[in-house]
C-alpha positions, 0 to 999 in steps of 0.5 A: 604674304607676297609683295604687292606694287609699291609706289611706281615711281611718279613725281610730284608733277605726275600727281596733279589731276588731268582732265578730259573732254566733258561727257554727255550729260555735263559730266566732267571726269578728272584722273588724279594720282596720289597717295590713298590718304590724300585721295580719300581726303580730296575736298568736294568743290562747294559749288560742283557740277556732275564730277568724275575722279578716277583715282590711282593710288601710287602706293598700296594702302589699307583703308579702313572705315571711319568706325574701324579700330587702328588694333584690327590690323597688323601694323608690323606687317603693314610696315615690312610690306610698305603698305600705308594704313589710312582711313577714309570719312566713310563707313565699313569695312576695310578695303585695300588699295593695289596700284594696276590691280584697283579700280576707284571712281569717285562720282560726285552729284550736285545736290538738286540733280535729277540722279539726286535722291534724298533717300541714301538707299535708292541713291546709289542704284542708278550709279549700281546700273552703271556699273553694271551695264559697263561690265556687261560691255566687258563681257561679264554678264550675269551679274545683279545690282543689290536693292535690298537692306545690307547684307552681311556676310561672316566678315561683313564689318570688317571687310567692305567687300565682305557686305552687300549694301544698296546698289553694289553689283554682284555675280552669283552673290559675289561681290564686284563692285563696292560704293559707299557715299558721304553727303554734304549739303551741296553734294553727294559723292560715292565712292566705288571700287572694283578688282582685276583680280581678287586676292585675299592673302594680303588683306587676310594676313594684315588683319589676321583672319584664321582659316575661317576668315581667309575662305570666307574672304575668298568667297565674299569677292570675284574679280573683274577680269579686265585692266583698269583703265578698260573698266574705267573706260567701259564705266565713263560710257554708261554715265547717264546722260 
């Protein structure tokens, strides 16, 4: 397995949140650096407004879904390549987070907001449309927002990008943007992710996939082909007012 980018040498001071000017629609945007575990477990304020967290991990991590078993992972290999294995509180499959390749944006919507929907299936559709419009800005035409039931491929319960759920964005049947959500009485937190390049080698080895599994993983998704910073800028332009 080729080495993936490790710690980028950021100091503790660099890892604090950086706020930008509020966007139309009342969105407050914060750019936050840190390790993947702490970023996943950032607490949502008790009385949030509309929030966007642009999250950037400082070292690579394999993030397991809330119900996935630890023994799915080759932990010896992960240690050899300095890849942290962490767990998120939302369900779904594993996600490899790689600095410089992974776009990670969390969107928080307060309960009672016009964008709030009690139906968890419908709740992500507006977010998928924002992502679709952002990708179109970047020249990625023909993407679609999935509005049906969860569609699991052969790796759908193992790898997040091996399944397609409501609101997620696809291109020619291959996943481009993944979305998960967690809800409290105060807010819904939507965690979204995309890749610059869909490099399946590290994930395949960490999860001990056989040749058939590796082939299925290669065909499951596609990257945006753009620097994460450009993708973030495009996404922010398409947040609803």
